[in-house]
C-alpha positions as CSV (number, residue, x, y, z in Angstrom):
1,M,0.1,-0.1,0.3
2,S,1.5,3.8,-0.3
3,N,1.9,6.1,1.8
4,E,0.3,9.2,0.8
5,T,-3.4,10.4,1.4
6,S,-5.8,10.1,-0.6
7,R,-6.5,13.8,-2.1
8,T,-8.9,15.5,-3.3
9,G,-10.3,14.6,-6.7
10,D,-8.2,10.5,-6.3
11,L,-11.4,9.4,-6.0
12,L,-13.7,11.1,-9.6
13,V,-10.7,9.8,-11.4
14,C,-10.8,6.8,-10.1
15,I,-14.3,6.1,-11.2
16,G,-13.6,8.4,-14.7
17,A,-11.6,6.0,-14.9
18,I,-12.5,2.7,-14.8
19,V,-15.9,4.3,-16.7
20,F,-13.3,4.5,-19.6
21,L,-12.6,1.0,-19.6
22,V,-16.7,0.4,-19.5
23,G,-16.0,1.8,-22.5
24,A,-13.8,1.2,-24.6
25,V,-14.6,-2.6,-24.0
26,G,-17.7,-1.3,-24.6
27,T,-17.2,0.2,-28.1
28,L,-14.6,-3.6,-28.8
29,V,-18.0,-5.3,-28.3
30,T,-20.3,-3.4,-30.0
31,V,-17.5,-2.2,-33.3
32,A,-17.0,-6.3,-33.6
33,P,-19.5,-7.7,-35.7
34,L,-19.3,-5.0,-37.6
35,L,-16.2,-6.5,-38.5
36,L,-17.3,-9.9,-38.3
37,G,-20.3,-9.5,-41.0
38,L,-22.6,-10.5,-38.2
39,D,-25.9,-8.9,-37.2
40,R,-25.7,-5.7,-35.0
41,L,-26.1,-5.1,-31.8
42,P,-29.5,-2.7,-30.7
43,M,-29.1,0.1,-30.3
44,P,-28.9,0.4,-26.4
45,A,-25.7,-1.2,-27.2
46,Y,-24.3,2.0,-29.3
47,F,-24.7,4.1,-25.8
48,V,-22.9,1.5,-23.5
49,S,-19.8,2.5,-26.1
50,M,-19.9,6.6,-25.7
51,L,-19.1,5.6,-21.9
52,M,-15.3,6.5,-23.1
53,G,-15.4,10.4,-23.2
54,V,-17.6,10.8,-20.0
55,G,-15.0,8.9,-18.4
56,F,-12.8,11.4,-20.0
57,V,-14.9,14.5,-19.2
58,I,-15.4,12.9,-15.0
59,A,-11.6,12.5,-14.4
60,G,-10.6,15.0,-16.4
61,A,-13.0,17.2,-13.2
62,G,-10.9,14.7,-10.6
63,L,-7.6,15.9,-12.2
64,L,-8.4,20.0,-11.9
65,T,-10.4,19.6,-8.8
66,S,-6.6,18.1,-7.7
67,I,-5.1,21.0,-9.0
68,A,-6.8,23.4,-7.6
69,A,-6.8,21.6,-4.0
70,Q,-2.7,21.5,-4.9
71,R,-2.3,24.9,-5.3
72,R,-4.6,26.0,-2.7
73,Q,-2.4,24.6,-0.3
74,A,-0.1,26.0,-1.8
75,R,-1.0,29.7,-1.6
76,S,-1.9,28.8,2.1
77,A,2.0,27.7,3.1
78,A,3.3,30.5,1.2
C-alpha cells in the first residue's frame, strides 16, 4: 500500500478511469459484429460505447479538482 494520503479529486479520477474502461470494452463489443459480418447489436449497446467520453470528462474533472486543491494548499503555505 502507499503511504500517501488520498487527495481531493483522486476518487473522481479512479471513477472516470473505470467508466472509460467500461466504455472501451463496450466499443470493442459493438464494433466486432460489424467487422465480422454478423448482425448488428441493438441500439442500447452503442450507448455503452459513449461511456468512454463520459469517463474522460469525469477523470478530467477530478484532475482539475486536484490541481485546484494543490494550488490552494501552496498559497496557504506561502
